[in-house]
C-alpha positions, 0 to 999 in steps of 0.5 A: 300535033300541038293543041293551041286553044280550048274554048268551052261551049256552055249548055244553058237554058237561057243564052240572053240571061247568061250573056247579060251576066257574063257581060254586065257582071264579069265584064266579058266582051261580046264577039258574036251571037246567033241570031244577031238579035232577039232570043239567042241560040248561041253567043261567043264572049271573051275577056282577056285571052279567055273565050267562052261560047254559050249555047241554048240547051235545045240548040246544042242538043240538036247538034249533039244528040248525046247531050239530050240525056243531060241537064244544062248547067253545073257539074263543071268547073273552070280554072282561069289564070288572071293577071291582077287577081286582087283587083279582079276580085275587088271588082266582082266580089259584090256583084256575084256569088263568091263561093270561096273568098280570096285565099292562099292554096296549099300549092301556093296560088292565090285564088277565089271561086264564084258560081254563075247563074247556071251553076258553073264554078269559075275559079280565078287564080294567079298561077297555073303552071 
């Protein structure tokens, strides 16, 4: 067996608002939504090779009853490798909530971190090996 990809499905209260953030602030491309228009239950976005699904809290809790005990957002971080990290930082730093400015880590990476409107932390790095 070989694992080939990982696509997180974020549980959020408002898919439309989250989608607006990921498209208009971070620059993700919309791939698909359910339904196609109106108040969305689910969306699929992509930026480069990174894909993320976004699903409304009530919708995903119907699918996975085990999630009913949890609140949407937060308590999860994503570590994303980026080519052209400095340019990416300059593009989004004034449009979002940067919680760690660009810095060099003890393990040699250049990275920065943001927190999205749902409380998810996205760390962008130039190395991940």
